[in-house]
DSSP file (Angstrom, degrees, kcal/mol; ACC not computed):
  #  RESIDUE AA STRUCTURE BP1 BP2  ACC     N-H-->O    O-->H-N    N-H-->O    O-->H-N    TCO  KAPPA ALPHA  PHI   PSI    X-CA   Y-CA   Z-CA
    1    1 A M              0   0    0      0, 0.0     2,-0.4     0, 0.0     0, 0.0   0.000 360.0 360.0 360.0 122.6  100.5  105.4   62.6
    2    2 A S        -     0   0    0      2,-0.0     2,-0.6     1,-0.0     0, 0.0  -0.769 360.0-137.8 -96.2 137.0   99.6  103.2   65.5
    3    3 A L        -     0   0    0     -2,-0.4     2,-0.4     2,-0.0    -1,-0.0  -0.821  24.6-174.2 -93.0 122.9   99.7  104.5   69.0
    4    4 A Q        -     0   0    0     -2,-0.6     2,-0.2     0, 0.0    -2,-0.0  -0.959  22.6-125.0-120.4 133.5  101.2  101.9   71.3
    5    5 A K        -     0   0    0     -2,-0.4     2,-0.3     1,-0.1    -2,-0.0  -0.528  29.2-115.4 -74.1 141.2  101.4  102.2   75.1
    6    6 A N        -     0   0    0     -2,-0.2    -1,-0.1     1,-0.1     0, 0.0  -0.578  25.8-128.0 -72.4 136.6  104.8  101.8   76.6
    7    7 A F        -     0   0    0     -2,-0.3     2,-0.2     1,-0.0    -1,-0.1  -0.791  23.8-124.8 -87.3 118.4  105.0   98.8   78.9
    8    8 A P        -     0   0    0      0, 0.0    -1,-0.0     0, 0.0     0, 0.0  -0.454  17.5-161.7 -67.0 129.3  106.4   99.8   82.3
    9    9 A I  S    S+     0   0    0      1,-0.2    41,-0.1    -2,-0.2    42,-0.1   0.881  85.5  18.2 -78.8 -40.5  109.5   97.7   83.1
   10   10 A H  S    S-     0   0    0     33,-0.0    -1,-0.2     3,-0.0    38,-0.0  -0.632  79.4-172.8-131.4  74.2  109.5   98.5   86.9
   11   11 A P        -     0   0    0      0, 0.0    30,-0.0     0, 0.0     0, 0.0  -0.363  27.6-128.6 -69.4 151.4  106.0   99.8   88.0
   12   12 A K  S    S+     0   0    0      1,-0.3     3,-0.1     2,-0.1     0, 0.0   0.905 100.0  15.6 -66.9 -42.2  105.8  101.1   91.5
   13   13 A H    >   +     0   0    0      1,-0.1     3,-1.9     2,-0.0    -1,-0.3  -0.603  66.7 166.9-133.4  73.6  102.7   99.0   92.4
   14   14 A P  G >  S+     0   0    0      0, 0.0     3,-1.3     0, 0.0    -1,-0.1   0.758  72.7  69.2 -61.5 -24.1  102.2   96.2   89.8
   15   15 A E  G 3  S+     0   0    0      1,-0.3    23,-0.1    -3,-0.1    12,-0.0   0.646  90.0  62.7 -70.1 -13.4   99.7   94.5   92.1
   16   16 A R  G <  S+     0   0    0     -3,-1.9    11,-2.2    10,-0.1     2,-0.3   0.536 100.8  58.3 -87.8  -8.5   97.1   97.3   91.5
   17   17 A I  B <  S-A   26   0A   0     -3,-1.3     2,-0.5     9,-0.3    24,-0.2  -0.922  74.8-128.3-129.0 146.4   96.8   96.8   87.8
   18   18 A C        -     0   0    0      7,-2.8     3,-0.3    -2,-0.3     7,-0.2  -0.836  19.2-168.7 -88.5 128.6   95.8   93.9   85.4
   19   19 A W        +     0   0    0     20,-2.4    21,-0.1    -2,-0.5    -1,-0.1   0.174  56.4 104.9-103.5  15.2   98.5   93.5   82.8
   20   20 A G  S    S+     0   0    0     19,-0.2     2,-0.2     5,-0.1    -1,-0.2   0.661  87.7   4.1 -76.6 -17.3   96.6   91.2   80.5
   21   21 A C  S >  S-     0   0    0     -3,-0.3     3,-0.8    18,-0.1     4,-0.0  -0.834  88.7 -82.9-148.7-171.5   95.8   93.8   77.7
   22   22 A D  T 3  S+     0   0    0     -2,-0.2    -3,-0.0     1,-0.2    -2,-0.0   0.459 110.7  76.5 -80.3  -0.7   96.4   97.3   76.7
   23   23 A K  T 3  S-     0   0    0      2,-0.0    -1,-0.2     0, 0.0    -4,-0.1   0.772  78.5-155.2 -80.2 -26.0   93.7   98.7   79.0
   24   24 A Y    <   -     0   0    0     -3,-0.8    -5,-0.1    -6,-0.1    -2,-0.1   0.938  22.6-166.0  48.1  56.1   95.7   98.3   82.2
   25   25 A C        -     0   0    0     -7,-0.2    -7,-2.8     1,-0.1     5,-0.1  -0.270  27.3 -94.2 -69.2 154.5   92.5   98.1   84.3
   26   26 A P  B >   -A   17   0A   0      0, 0.0     3,-2.0     0, 0.0    -9,-0.3  -0.423  38.8-115.3 -62.1 147.2   92.5   98.5   88.1
   27   27 A A  T 3  S+     0   0    0    -11,-2.2     3,-0.3     1,-0.3    11,-0.2   0.752 115.2  49.0 -61.0 -24.6   92.7   95.0   89.7
   28   28 A N  T 3  S+     0   0    0    -12,-0.3    -1,-0.3     1,-0.2   -11,-0.1   0.363 113.3  45.7 -98.5   7.3   89.2   95.4   91.2
   29   29 A A  S <  S-     0   0    0     -3,-2.0     2,-0.3     0, 0.0    -1,-0.2  -0.450  70.3-174.7-146.3  67.7   87.5   96.6   88.0
   30   30 A L        +     0   0    0     -3,-0.3     3,-0.1     1,-0.1    -3,-0.1  -0.527   6.1 176.6 -72.1 123.7   88.5   94.4   85.0
   31   31 A A        +     0   0    0     -2,-0.3    -1,-0.1     1,-0.1     0, 0.0   0.495  60.2  82.0-105.1  -8.4   87.0   95.8   81.8
   32   32 A C  S    S-     0   0    0      1,-0.1    -1,-0.1   -11,-0.0    -2,-0.1   0.598 101.4-112.6 -80.2  -8.6   88.4   93.4   79.2
   33   33 A G  S    S+     0   0    0     -3,-0.1    -1,-0.1     3,-0.0    -2,-0.1   0.405  85.3 118.3  93.8  -4.0   85.8   90.7   79.7
   34   34 A N        +     0   0    0      1,-0.1     4,-0.0     2,-0.0    -3,-0.0   0.965  41.1 177.4 -59.5 -53.6   88.3   88.2   81.2
   35   35 A G        +     0   0    0      1,-0.1    -1,-0.1     0, 0.0     3,-0.1   0.205  51.3  87.9  74.3 -16.0   86.4   88.1   84.5
   36   36 A A  S    S-     0   0    0      1,-0.3     2,-0.3     0, 0.0    -1,-0.1   0.973  98.6 -53.3 -78.6 -78.6   88.6   85.6   86.1
   37   37 A E        -     0   0    0     -9,-0.0    -1,-0.3     0, 0.0    -9,-0.1  -0.965  63.3 -74.8-157.4 169.3   91.5   87.4   87.8
   38   38 A R        -     0   0    0     -2,-0.3     2,-0.5   -11,-0.2   -20,-0.1  -0.318  41.0-118.2 -73.6 152.9   94.1   89.9   86.9
   39   39 A T        -     0   0    0      1,-0.0   -20,-2.4   -18,-0.0   -19,-0.2  -0.781  34.0-125.3 -88.7 130.4   97.2   89.1   84.9
   40   40 A Q        -     0   0    0     -2,-0.5   -25,-0.1   -22,-0.2   -22,-0.1  -0.373  19.9-109.3 -76.3 152.3  100.4   89.6   86.9
   41   41 A H    >>  -     0   0    0    -24,-0.2     3,-1.4     1,-0.1     4,-1.3  -0.533  31.4-114.8 -73.1 147.0  103.2   91.8   85.7
   42   42 A P  H 3> S+     0   0    0      0, 0.0     4,-3.4     0, 0.0     5,-0.5   0.824 116.3  62.1 -55.4 -32.0  106.4   89.8   84.7
   43   43 A A  H 3> S+     0   0    0      1,-0.2     4,-1.2     2,-0.2     6,-0.1   0.836 102.8  50.8 -65.2 -30.3  108.2   91.5   87.7
   44   44 A E  H <4 S+     0   0    0     -3,-1.4    -1,-0.2     2,-0.2     4,-0.1   0.844 118.6  37.7 -71.9 -33.8  105.7   89.8   90.1
   45   45 A L  H  < S+     0   0    0     -4,-1.3    -2,-0.2     2,-0.1    -1,-0.1   0.898 133.9  18.1 -84.9 -42.3  106.3   86.5   88.4
   46   46 A F  H  < S-     0   0    0     -4,-3.4     3,-0.3     1,-0.3    -3,-0.2   0.464 107.2-106.8-115.1  -3.7  110.0   86.4   87.7
   47   47 A G    ><  -     0   0    0     -4,-1.2     3,-1.4    -5,-0.5    -1,-0.3  -0.265  50.0 -57.3  97.7 172.5  111.5   89.2   89.9
   48   48 A D  T 3  S+     0   0    0      1,-0.3     3,-0.4     2,-0.1    -1,-0.2   0.690 130.5  59.9 -66.1 -19.4  112.9   92.7   89.1
   49   49 A D  T 3>  +     0   0    0     -3,-0.3     4,-1.4     1,-0.2     3,-0.5   0.084  67.6 120.7 -95.7  25.9  115.4   91.3   86.6
   50   50 A W  H <>  +     0   0    0     -3,-1.4     4,-1.6     1,-0.2    -1,-0.2   0.850  69.8  54.8 -57.7 -38.1  112.7   89.7   84.4
   51   51 A L  H  > S+     0   0    0     -3,-0.4     4,-2.6     1,-0.2    -1,-0.2   0.860 102.7  56.4 -68.8 -33.8  113.7   91.7   81.3
   52   52 A E  H  > S+     0   0    0     -3,-0.5     4,-2.6     1,-0.2    -1,-0.2   0.879 104.6  53.8 -64.0 -35.9  117.4   90.5   81.6
   53   53 A W  H  X S+     0   0    0     -4,-1.4     4,-2.5     2,-0.2    -1,-0.2   0.930 110.6  46.4 -62.1 -44.1  116.1   86.9   81.4
   54   54 A E  H  X S+     0   0    0     -4,-1.6     4,-2.2     2,-0.2    -2,-0.2   0.920 113.4  47.6 -66.6 -43.6  114.2   87.7   78.2
   55   55 A L  H  X S+     0   0    0     -4,-2.6     4,-2.0     2,-0.2    -1,-0.2   0.909 112.7  49.4 -62.9 -41.8  117.1   89.5   76.6
   56   56 A K  H  X S+     0   0    0     -4,-2.6     4,-2.2     1,-0.2    -2,-0.2   0.925 110.7  49.2 -65.6 -43.4  119.5   86.7   77.5
   57   57 A S  H  X S+     0   0    0     -4,-2.5     4,-2.4     1,-0.2    -1,-0.2   0.880 109.0  53.7 -64.3 -35.6  117.2   84.0   76.1
   58   58 A D  H  X S+     0   0    0     -4,-2.2     4,-2.6     2,-0.2    -1,-0.2   0.911 109.0  48.8 -62.9 -41.2  116.8   86.0   72.9
   59   59 A R  H  X S+     0   0    0     -4,-2.0     4,-2.3     2,-0.2    -2,-0.2   0.904 111.9  49.0 -64.7 -40.4  120.6   86.2   72.5
   60   60 A I  H  X S+     0   0    0     -4,-2.2     4,-2.3     2,-0.2    -2,-0.2   0.914 112.7  46.9 -64.7 -43.8  120.9   82.4   73.1
   61   61 A I  H  X S+     0   0    0     -4,-2.4     4,-2.6     2,-0.2     5,-0.2   0.929 112.9  49.2 -64.8 -46.3  118.1   81.6   70.6
   62   62 A N  H  X S+     0   0    0     -4,-2.6     4,-2.1     1,-0.2    -1,-0.2   0.903 112.0  48.5 -60.7 -41.0  119.7   84.0   67.9
   63   63 A Q  H  X S+     0   0    0     -4,-2.3     4,-2.1     2,-0.2    -1,-0.2   0.908 111.6  49.6 -67.6 -40.0  123.1   82.4   68.4
   64   64 A S  H  X S+     0   0    0     -4,-2.3     4,-2.0     1,-0.2    -2,-0.2   0.916 111.5  48.6 -63.5 -43.5  121.7   78.9   68.2
   65   65 A N  H  X S+     0   0    0     -4,-2.6     4,-1.7     1,-0.2    -1,-0.2   0.879 110.1  52.1 -64.6 -37.0  119.8   79.8   65.0
   66   66 A K  H  X S+     0   0    0     -4,-2.1     4,-0.7    -5,-0.2    -1,-0.2   0.902 109.7  49.2 -64.9 -41.7  122.9   81.3   63.5
   67   67 A E  H >< S+     0   0    0     -4,-2.1     3,-0.5     1,-0.2    -2,-0.2   0.875 109.3  52.1 -65.4 -38.4  124.9   78.2   64.2
   68   68 A K  H 3< S+     0   0    0     -4,-2.0    -1,-0.2     1,-0.2    -2,-0.2   0.854 107.4  52.3 -66.7 -34.9  122.3   75.9   62.7
   69   69 A S  H 3<        0   0    0     -4,-1.7    -1,-0.2     1,-0.2    -2,-0.2   0.638 360.0 360.0 -78.4 -12.7  122.3   78.0   59.4
   70   70 A E    <<        0   0    0     -4,-0.7    -1,-0.2    -3,-0.5    -2,-0.2   0.458 360.0 360.0 -81.2 360.0  126.1   77.8   59.0
């Protein structure tokens, strides 16, 4: 059984954490070895409705694949 961390959909302060791996390091203490800069949360990049974009695109892709197979 693998333990997987839940990915927060709407974190209170996404700018305080690096979202690039499962360690969720503080932005000023990156431990993953990346060393460049922190990875932003999708809400910072795409807005608070970022998950709806992903779900909508998944539905469109699934519908398109279904039409191609018919």
